[in-house]
N, C-alpha and C positions, 0 to 999 in steps of 0.2 A: 192470355197476354198477346198483344199484337204489336207489330213493329214494321216500320217502313224499310229497315235495313236488312239486306240479305247477308246472312252469316255463312261464309264459305268454310269456316273452321269447325262448325258444329253440325252434327248429322241432322238432316231434315227428313222426316218420314215421307213427305211428298216427293222429294228428289230421289230418295232411295227406291221408292215404288216406281218412279219413272225409269230408273236404271233397270229394275227387274223387268219392266215392260219393253225394254229395248229402246227407250227414248234417249234424248241427248241433253236434257236439262238436269245435270247433276255435277257434283264436284268429287274430288278424290276421296274426301272424308265419307261421302255417301256411298261410293263404290266400295271402299274398304269395309264399311259396316254391312253393306249388302252381301259382299263376298263372305264375310265372317258368318253371317246367318245362313247363307247358302251352303257353307261347309258343313254345318250341323244338320241342315235340312235342304238337301239338293233340289227337292221338288218345289221350292219357293218360286222358281222361274215359271213353272207350269201353273202354279197356284195364282200368280199374278195375272197371267194371260187368261186363265179360265174365269177369274173374278171379273175381268173386263168383259168377257164374252157373256157371262151371266147378266151383267148390267145391261148390255145391249139388247139381249133377248127380252128382259123384263120391260125395259122402256118401250120397245116396239110393241109389246103386248098391251101395256097400259095406254099408250097413245093411240093404239089401233083398236083392238076389240073392246077394251075397257072404256074407251072414250075419255080418258083423262087429258085435260088441257093445261094443268098446272103442276109443276114439279119443284120440289125443294130438295136440292142435292147438297147434303151436309158432309163435309170432309171430301170435297170434290177432287182435290189433288191437282197436279199439273195437267194441262191440256194433252190429250192423246187421241188417236183416231177413235171415233165413236163417242165424243162428248155428249152429255145428256141433251143439250139443245139441238145438236146435229141430228141425233137419232129421233128425238121426239118431233122436231119440226119437219123431218122428212116424211113422217107419218101424218102429221097434222101441222100445217104451216102456222096455225094460230096458237100453237102451244107456247106457254110462258114458263121460263125457268129462272129460279133463283139459286145461285151457287153460294156455298158458305165454306170458308176455310180461314185459318189464321196464320198461314205460312206466307211471309212477305214475297217470296218468289211467285207463289200462286197468284197473289194479289197483282203483282206486276204484269204477269201474263194475262190475267183477267181484264185488266184495264186496257191492254193492247188489243186483245182478240175477241172478248166475249161481251163487252158492255154495249148496250144500245137496244132501245125498243123493248122487245119481249124477253130480253135476257139481262140479268144483272148479277151483282156480286155483293155479298155481305162479309165484312172482315170480322169474324167472330169465332169463338171456340164452341165446340159441341157441348161442353160442360156448362154452358151458359145459354140454355134454350130460351129463357125469357128475353135475353138481349137480342137473340135472333128474331124472335117473334115481334119484338117492338121496333125493329129497325125500319127506318124510313124506306130503305131500298126494297125490302120485302113487301111492305105495305103499298108501295107504289106500283108493284109488278104483279102481285097475285091477290086474289080476293079469298080470304080465309073462310068466308061464308059459303064457298063452293068447294067441291072436292079437290084435294091436293094429294099428289104422291110424294111421300117423304122417303128419300133415299138415304140409308145409312149403310153404305157399302164400303167394306174394308176400313171401318173407323171405330166400331164399338170395341174392338180389341185393344184400343188405347186406354180404355177405362177399366181399371183393375177391379173396382168394387161392383158386384152384380147389382146390388140395390141401387147404387147411384146410376148405373146404366138404365135400369128399369124406370127410375124416376125421370130421367131425361126423356125417355121415350113417351112416358105418360104425359109429361108436360106438353110435348109436341102434339100428341094425339088429342089431348083435351082442347087444343086451340083450333082444330080443323073440323070441317063439316063431315057428317055422315056421307059415306060413299068415297071417302079418302082411303088411301092405301099406305101401308108401311112395307118398305122393302129393306131387308137387313141381311147382313152376313156376319160371320165371326169365325176366325180360325179355330181349329180344334185338334186335339191329340187323339180323338176317338179312333182314327183310322191308322195311326202310325204304330210301328213296333214298340214294345215296352221300353227298349233301351233309348229310343228317341224321346218318348214321353218322359222318361226319367231325366234326360238332359234338360228338357224344358222345365221340369219341376225344380231341378237343382239351380237353374238360372233364376227362377222366381225366388227360391229360398235365399239365394245369395244376393238378392236385391239388384240383379243385373238385367231383369226382364224389362223389355219395352212393350211387348205384345202379350196379351192375356187370352190364351185359348179358353174355350168353354165347351162343355159337353153338350150333347143334343138336348138333354133334359133342361139344363140351365138356359140355353139359347131359346128353347121353345117358350119359356116364360115371358120373353120379350113380346110375344104375340098374344098374351092373355087378353081376352075380351074381343079378339078379332076372329074373323072367319078366314081360315087359311085357303089360299087359292091352290088348286091342284097343280103339282103333285104334293103339296105340303112342304114340310121341312126336309130337305134333301141336300146332299153334296151339290155345290153350285153347278158342277158339270152335268148333273142329272136333272136340273130344272128345265123342262121342256127343251131338251137338246135338239139342235138342228143338224147334227152330223153323227154318223154311226161310229166314227173312229175317235170318239172322245176319250180322255184319260180316265183312269180308275179313280174312285174317291180317295184312295190312299195317296195319289199323286197331287191332289188338290187340297185335302184336309181343311176344307172350309164349308161350314153349314150355311145354307141360304134359305130364305123364305119370303113369301109375299102374303100379307094379310089385309083383309078388307074391313074397314070400320063400318059397322052396321048402323 
């Protein structure tokens, strides 16, 4: 569902994530929700920052050593330092980027800041991959007969059903050329103490969950048929880290991986 109206009374995942990142584009309802989650899982602040750092390292690698010049960033969220087009175009000025989100505030920012030339925005939901692929904006910006990096960072955990998530990924991969990449992350309870995992499970059982963590085994299936780029599926803080003082996986609790479509 899409809308031009920004609803300041309903929690927005994009605005809440912006809050955790230390941004300014959020309302009280988003801060309250973010604080409630952080009370149960204090590491969420670190997880948000490390997820962004993972994004930046991966995009630099793909636009640099891997030679990718087209990026499809789905569930992009609100602008923050290190947006995909900024990182990619710093490495390769001719890189082209399509952003996809269905949050009206994200759309408003995109229209003001990110539209033009080699960067565009599609107002659509991750759960509707065919709509994304058929969009005029996407097809005017990238050539699907050439390799594309598909970024699904901090978004798959909004899909509860594992089979549905795999189907979305397969639809996207079936539409792109060999040499394309899938970049994905998903929150997990694999690293947390049993009592924290139990709270998450109770929230899910009570119908209160908004985010759906996955085990490494389940997450790995998203990369079926792809060749994993070293170091494979790891906590996002451990994917080609660029600093020694990085947090422990238990402080991040997010799996990440990069796969090459052969």
